[in-house]
N, C-alpha and C positions, 0 to 999 in steps of 0.2 A: 804643334800646339803653342799658341801665343804665350801662355804663362811660362812654358819651358824656355822660350826665347828670352823672356825677362830674366829668369833665373841664371841662364848661361851668361847673359850680358853682364850681370852684376859680378859674377865670378871672374870673368875676363877683366873687368875694370879693376877689381881688387888685385888681380895678378899683375896687371900693368903698373899699378901704383905702389905695390908693396915689394914684389920681387924684382921688377925691372926699374923701379924708382922713376917712372915716367911722370912728368909734370901733370897735375890734375886736369888742367885745361886741355892739354893735348890728348890725354887718356880719354876724357869724356867725349871729345869730338870723334876720336877714332871708333869708340864703341858705338856712338850714335850712328855713324856712317854704316857700320857693320849691321846694326839692327835694322836700319832702313832698307838695306839690300835684302836681308833675310825676309823681311815683312812685305817685300814686293813693291815698295815705293819706287816709282820710276826714277831712273838714274838722273835724268835731266832736272828733276824737281828736288832732289836731295839738298843741293846747296840752298835753295829757297826755304825748305823746311827747317834747315839748321839756322839760317839767318832769322827766320820768323821766330823760332824758339828763343834765340839769343836776344833778339830785339824786344820781344814781349817781356822776358825776364829782366833784362837790364833796364828797360823802360820803367818797370814797376819798382826797381830797387836802387838804381844808380843815384837818382836824386836824393832819395831818402837816406841811403847809407852814406853817400858822399857828404851831404850837408850835415848829417848827424855826426859823422866822424870829425868834421871841422868844428862844429859846436863843442864837441867833447874835448878836442885838443885845445881850443881857445880857453875853455874853462879850466883845463888842467894846467896850461902854461900860466894862467893868471892866479892859480891857487884856489879857485872857486870849488873845484871838485874836492880838494883836500879839506876845505871849510865844511862842506856838507858831510863828507865822510867823518870828520871829527865830531860833528854834532850828532850823527847817528851813533857813533861809539859812546858819546856822553849819555845819550838817551837809553841805549840798550845794553851798553857794556860789551867788551870784547867777547865775552862768553856767548852772547846772544846775537852776534853779528849776522848769523844766518836768518834769524827771525826778522831782523831789520830788513834784510834784502827781500824776504818773502812778502812782508807787509808792503814795502815800497813798490815792489814789482806788481803785486796784485791790484793795488790802488791805481797805479798808472796804466797797467795792462788791460783793465776792464774795457776801455774804449780805444786803445791804441794798438795798431798792428804790432806783431811780434818784432819785426825788423826795426820799426821806428822806436819803440820803447827800449829795445835792446841797445841801440847805439846811443840813446840818451843816458841810460843807467850804467852801462858798462864802464865808463870812465870812473864813476864813483866806486864800482866794485874793484877795479884795478887799484885805485888809491887805497881802499881798505886793505887790500892784500899787502901793499907796500908798507902801510902804517902798522898793521898788526903782525906782519910776518907770517900770516896764514897761507895755506896753499891756495892756488888760483881757483881750483875747482871747489874747494871748501866754501868759498865766498860766491863765485860766479855761477856755479851750477844751480843753487837754489833760485837765483834770479832767473835763469833761463827756463827752468821747469815751471816756475810760477807764471812767467809770460806765455809759455807754450800753452798752458792750461787755459788761461784767460782768452787767448787768441782763438783757440780751436773750439772751445766749448760754448762760448757766449756770443750773442749779438750785442752790439751792432757790428761785429766783425763780419767780413763779407760772406764767408761760407755759411754760418748759421742764419744770417739774414736772408740769403738767397733761398735756403731750404724752408724758412718760415713762410716766405711768399708762396712756395710750391704747395705747402700743406695748409695754407690759409690759417696759419697760427698767429697768435698775438706775440709780437716781438717783446712787449713789456713782460708778459707772463713767462715767456721763454727765458728771458734774462732772470726773472725772479726765481723760477724753479731751478734754473741752471746754477745759480749761486750756491744752492744747497748741495750740488754735486761737485762743482769746480773748486770751491774754497777748501773743503776738507780733503778731497783727493789730491789737489795740487800741493797743499801744505804738507800732507803726509809724505808724498814722494820727494818733495823739495828738501825736507829735513832728514829723510832716510837715505837717499841715494849717495850723498857725499860720504856717508859712513860705511858703505859697503866695501869689503876688502878690495874688489877689483877696481873700484874707483879711487879709494884712498891711496892705493899704490902709485897712482899717476901723479907726477909732479911737473907739469908743463910750466914754462916761464911766460910772463906777459909778453906778447908780441911787440917788437920794437916799432916805435914811431907813432903808436896810437895814443899814448899818454905821456905826460911829462915825468921825468925821473927826479925832478927837483923837489927837495924838502923845503917848505916855506915856514918862516916864522909867523907868529900870530899877527905881527904888524904888517907883514907883506901880503897877507891874504885879504881879499875883499870881505865885506860884512856878510853875515848870513842872509840878510834880507835880499841883497842884490844877487847873491849866489842862487838862492831859491827862486827868485823871480826869473832868472834866465833859464834855469833847469825846468821850471814848471810852465813857462810861457807857451811852448808848443802843446803841452798837455791841455792847458786851458782852452786854447784855440780849437784843438781837435775835438775835445769833449763838447764844447759849445756847439760846434757844427753837428756833431752826432745827435745831441739832445734836440737841437732845433729841427733836424731832419725827421726825428721820430715824433715830435710833438706838433709840428706845423705842416700844413699842406698848401698847395697853391703854386703860383709862378711869379711871385713878387720879386722885384730887384733886390730887396733886402735879403731874401733867402739865397739868391745867387751869390751875393757878396759874402754872406756867412759861409756858404759851402766853399767858395774860392779861398777865403782866408783860412778856413779850417782844414783844407786838404793838406796832407802830410808834407809834400815838397814846399808849398808856400809857407806853411807854419814854421818849418825848419829854416827856410830862407830868411824869414822875418826874425827868427830867433838868432840866427848868425849875425844879422845886422845889429841886433840889440846887444849881443855878446861883444862884438867888436867895439861898439860905442861905450859899453860899460866897463869892459876889461882891457881894451886896447892899450891905454896908458901904462897898465901894469906889465904888459908884455914887452913893450918897447916904445921908443920915442917917435916912431914913424909908422905909417901904414905898411911899409915894406916888412917890418918886423912881424906884424900880425899876418901879413901875406905868407911869410916864411912858415909861420905856425900852421896855417891852413894847408900850405903846400906839402908840409911834412905828413899831415894826415892823409892827404890825397894820394901821395906816393905809397903810403902803407896800405891803402885800400885797393890799389890797382890790381894786384894779383887776386885778391879776394873777389873783386867784381868780375874778373875774367873767368874764374872758376864757377861762380854763380851763373854767369851767362851760359857757359858750356853745359851746366846742369839743366838750364832751361831748354837748350837744344836737344839734349837727351830725352827730356820729358816730352817735348813736342813730337819727336820721332815716334815715341811709344803711342801717343794719342793718334797721330796720323796713320800709324800702322794698324789701327782698328782694334786695339786691345780692349779699350773700354766697351766697345760694342760687343765683342766676344764675351766678356764677363757678364754684361747685361743679359745676353741671350741665354747663357748657361744657368744663371741664377733665377731667371724669370719664372720657372715652374716650381721652385722650392716651396714646400708647404710647411712653414714654421712660423713662429710668432712674428708679427710684423715688426716689433721692436728689435728682436734679435736679427731678423733678416736685414733690416735697414742698416744696423750696425755692421753686420758681417759683410755685406756688399761694399760698404764704405771702406772697411779694412782691406778687402781684396784689391779694390781699385787703388787704394793708397799704396799698397805694396807694389803693385804693377806699374803705376804711373808716377808716383811721387807727388802729384799735385793734389793737395787737400781740397781745393776748389772743384776740380773735376770729379773727385771722389764723392763729395757731398751732393753735387748736382745730379750725377748719374744715379747714385744710390737712392736719392729722393724720388727720381723718376720710376725706379723699379718698385719701390715700396708704396708709392701713392695709390695704386689701385687696391691695395690691401687695407688702406686706412679706413675707407668707407665701410661702415657696418661692423668694424672690429671693436669699437668701443674705446679704443686707445685715444688719449688726448693728443691732439696734433702738436702741442708744445713739447710733449714727451718724445714724439717721433723726431722732432727737430733735434733734440738733444742726443737721441740715439745715433742719428747719422753723424752729428758733429763729433761725438766721442769716438766713433769709428775712424774718422778722418785723421786723427792724430797718430794712429798706430804705425809702428814699423818705419819711422823716418830713416831713410838710408841714402845711398849714393844717387838716386834719381830725384831726390828732394833738394832744391836749391837752399832751403833753410838748413839742411844738414851741413852744407859747405860753409855757410856763415858761422855756424856753431863751431865747426872744426877749426877754421882759420883764426877766429878770435880767441879761442882757448888753446891754440897752438898744439893740436893733437894730430897724431897720425890717423889714417883712414880707419885702421883696425880699432884704435883707441876710441875714436868718435863713434864707431858702430857699437862698441861695448857700452858706452855711456849713453849716447842719445837714443839709439835704436831701442835699447832696453827700457829707458825711462818712458819714452813715448808709448811703447807697447803696454806697459803696466798701467799707465794713465788711462789708456783706452779701455782696458779690462775693468779697472775700478770705476771708470765712467759708466760703463754698461751696467754694473751692479748698482750704482747710484741711481741711474735712470729707472731701473726696474723697481727700486724702492720708492722713488717718487711716484710712479704710476700706481703702485700698490697703495700708497698713502692717499692719493687723490681718489682712488676707488673707495677706500674706507670712509673718507670724509663725505663722499656723495651718497652713501647708504642712508 
C-alpha cells in the first residue's frame, strides 16, 4: 500500500537523523533511494529521478534564498536591520513585538512567496531577538506562521492561483474572501503557538553566519528611510508584477519587462545591488569587504540548500512512484461535501508528497466534477483546497527544512512546532471556509 510506504519512509528518516545522527542531506537521499526501489522505479532511472527532484527544488529556491540571505547579511552588517528593528520596538514596544512581526509578515506575505518573504524578514527577527533578549521562537515563530498562512491560503501565490484557474474562479474574489479566513486564523495561531508549553521550552540559538552580532550606535546606523527602501524594494517590485499580471492582459513588451523585474530572483538581485551601493561604505572601504559579508551568508546557506535539495529529491520519488495517482483513485468515489472532499484530498496528498503545489492541483482535479450543480461558490472551493495544502508539513516538505535550519531546531523539535501549527491552521481554515460559504448563501437568499 503506497501510503504505508510513505509512513515507513518517514519513520526510517527520523531514525537515521535522531538515533544514528546521520546528516539530513545524506539521510534524505538514502530514504529516497529506498522508496524508489520499493515503488518499482527502474534502477537505471533512479539517479535521474533524484537529480530532477534536486534540480527542480534548488532551481526554485537557490537564487531566492541565496540572494535573500546576502541582502539580509549586508543589511545586518550595515546596521539597517537594527535600525528597522529599533523602530518596530519604538512603535509597538517590547511587549507587542509578536504583533509587530505578525503585521509586518502579513503585509509582506500577501504577494510574496514564503521563502522570499522569510529571508527578507528573518534578519529583522534575529535582530529583535538580540536587542530584546527574547527567545528566538518567541519572535520568529509568529513571523513564520503568518507567512505560511498568506502563502498557502491566498492568490496570487502559485497554488491558489492554479486552483482558481481549474475552478474558473475569480482571483480577486478568492483573495477578498480568503482574507476573512487567513488573517484571523493566522493571527490566532501566530500569537498562541509560542506560548504553548512544548514550544516555550525550546531555546534554540540564532544560527551562526546569517546575521551580524555587532551592536551599532545610533550614529553608525543608516537612516530609517534608506533602511526601509532596501528592505521594501523587492516587495514593491514583486507586488507591482503581481498586480499588473492580475489587472492587465496581452503580450506587450512592457508587461514582459514588469514580469521580469518583478520575478523573485531578479527583484532580489537588484535589491542586493542597491544594498551594496547604499550600505557598502558602512561595511568597509572596499568591495572586498562587502564581498566577504555576502560570502559569509553564502557559506551559512550551503548546508541549508543541500538539505532542501535532498527534500526535493524525496518528494520527486514519491510523485514518480505513483502515490498521487493512487490517492486520486481511492478518493474518487467518496460521497461527501465537495468542500470537505477537496480539503481532505489536499490534506492526504500533502502528507504523502510534501508538495503543496502537487496537493492542490491533484485535489482540484478530484473535486472539479463535484462542483457543477453543487451550488458551492468556486472561490470557496479554491480556499478549501488551499487550506488543506498547508496541513502536516513534515520531512518530505522542503519548506520544513528551511524552517528547521533557520530556527536551529532538531528534526523532532521542528515536527513538534511546524507540523502542529500547519495542521491546526488547515483545520481552522476549513472552518473559516465553511463559514464563508454559509455567509454567501445567506446573502444570496
